[in-house]
C-alpha positions in Angstrom: -69.1 -8.8 -84.4 -71.6 -9.1 -81.6 -74.3 -9.7 -84.0 -72.4 -12.6 -85.7 -71.8 -14.1 -82.2 -75.5 -13.8 -81.4 -76.8 -15.1 -84.8 -74.2 -18.2 -84.5 -74.6 -19.4 -80.8 -73.5 -22.9 -81.7 -70.1 -21.5 -82.8 -69.5 -19.6 -79.7 -70.3 -22.5 -77.4 -67.8 -24.8 -79.2 -65.2 -22.1 -79.4 -65.7 -21.2 -75.6 -65.7 -25.0 -74.7 -62.6 -25.6 -76.9 -60.7 -22.7 -75.4 -61.6 -23.8 -71.8 -60.5 -27.3 -72.7 -57.2 -26.0 -74.1 -56.5 -23.9 -71.1 -57.0 -27.0 -69.1 -54.3 -28.9 -71.0 -52.1 -26.0 -70.0 -52.2 -27.1 -66.5 -55.0 -25.8 -64.4 -55.3 -29.0 -62.6 -59.0 -30.0 -63.5 -60.4 -26.6 -62.7 -61.7 -25.9 -66.1 -62.3 -29.6 -67.5 -65.9 -29.6 -66.4 -66.5 -26.1 -67.6 -65.3 -26.8 -70.9 -67.5 -29.9 -71.2 -70.4 -28.1 -70.0 -69.9 -25.5 -73.0 -69.5 -28.5 -75.1 -72.9 -30.0 -74.0 -74.6 -26.6 -74.4 -73.0 -26.5 -78.0 -74.7 -29.8 -78.7 -78.1 -28.8 -77.1 -78.0 -25.2 -78.9 -77.4 -27.2 -82.2 -80.5 -29.6 -81.7 -82.7 -26.5 -80.5 -81.4 -23.5 -82.3 -84.1 -21.1 -81.1 -82.9 -21.2 -77.4 -82.7 -18.1 -76.0 -79.2 -16.7 -74.7 -80.5 -16.4 -71.4 -81.7 -20.0 -71.1 -78.2 -21.2 -72.7 -76.2 -19.2 -70.2 -78.5 -20.8 -67.3 -77.9 -24.2 -68.8 -74.1 -23.8 -69.0 -74.1 -22.7 -65.4 -76.3 -25.7 -64.1 -74.3 -28.2 -66.1 -71.2 -26.8 -64.9 -72.3 -27.2 -61.1 -73.8 -30.5 -61.9 -70.6 -32.0 -63.7 -68.4 -30.8 -60.8 -71.0 -32.1 -57.9 -70.9 -35.5 -59.9 -67.3 -35.6 -60.3 -66.5 -34.7 -56.7 -68.9 -37.5 -55.4 -67.3 -40.2 -57.6 -63.9 -38.9 -56.4 -65.0 -39.2 -52.6 -66.6 -42.8 -53.1 -64.0 -44.5 -55.4 -61.5 -46.9 -53.4 -58.3 -45.8 -52.7 -55.2 -47.9 -53.7 -52.4 -48.6 -51.3 -50.1 -47.2 -53.9 -51.7 -43.6 -53.7 -50.2 -43.1 -50.3 -46.6 -43.8 -51.4 -46.7 -41.9 -54.7 -43.7 -39.8 -55.1 -42.2 -41.6 -52.0 -39.8 -43.8 -53.7 -38.1 -45.1 -50.4 -41.6 -46.0 -49.0 -42.3 -48.0 -52.2 -39.4 -50.1 -51.2 -41.1 -51.5 -48.0 -41.9 -55.2 -48.7 -39.2 -55.7 -51.2 -36.6 -58.7 -50.8 -33.0 -58.4 -51.7 -29.4 -59.5 -50.7 -27.0 -57.6 -48.8 -24.0 -56.6 -50.7 -21.8 -56.2 -47.5 -21.6 -57.6 -44.2 -23.2 -55.5 -41.5 -21.1 -53.5 -39.0 -22.9 -52.4 -35.8 -26.1 -53.4 -37.4 -25.4 -51.2 -40.7 -24.7 -52.5 -44.3 -25.7 -51.9 -47.8 -28.1 -53.3 -50.4 -28.6 -52.9 -54.1 -32.1 -52.0 -55.3 -33.0 -51.0 -58.6 -30.1 -48.9 -59.7 -28.9 -47.6 -56.5 -27.0 -48.9 -53.4 -29.0 -48.3 -50.0 -27.8 -48.1 -46.4 -29.6 -50.4 -44.5 -29.9 -51.2 -40.8 -30.5 -54.6 -39.1 -31.1 -55.6 -35.4 -28.2 -58.1 -35.7 -25.2 -58.8 -37.5 -25.5 -60.4 -40.9 -23.2 -61.7 -43.5 -23.1 -60.5 -47.1 -25.5 -62.3 -49.4 -28.1 -62.8 -46.7 -31.5 -62.4 -48.2 -33.3 -59.2 -46.3 -36.7 -57.7 -46.5 -37.3 -54.1 -46.3 -39.7 -53.4 -43.3 -39.4 -49.6 -42.8 -37.9 -46.5 -43.8 -35.9 -44.2 -41.5 -34.7 -41.2 -43.6 -32.5 -42.6 -46.1 -31.8 -45.5 -44.1 -33.8 -48.8 -44.7 -35.0 -50.9 -41.8 -34.4 -54.5 -42.7 -34.8 -58.0 -41.1 -33.4 -61.1 -42.5 -35.7 -63.6 -44.4 -35.9 -66.7 -42.8 -35.9 -70.1 -45.1 -38.8 -72.4 -44.5 -37.7 -75.7 -45.1 
């Protein structure tokens, strides 16, 4: 078996790279992506230069793995962050800035609004009537802080 692998390094590297990429699909969080990609690149280089020694192939694989990880981390560090990245998986914080109408009068500053498919408890500094347009300005636990939207005439 070892003789067959040694005689066909291209097949070894393509299978190794494919297994690493399949393992990445099972949920390793990016750890095997660049290793699998490096193995596929070594496959191409070994196919072009079939007389390359195993030691050189292994060294090339290690260098390509490290190089691809360094380039990827550098790219991640320098890419601009979107504002939505900070509120990902925080539905209530994604509501800040939305405008809606009160569905109940406020009592002691508390009322309710309908947003998306749910009803939310809101708090306002002053008493407001139902159907008043409000804007979400903050989130305090499960209560949305709102203010009345003034009409510019």
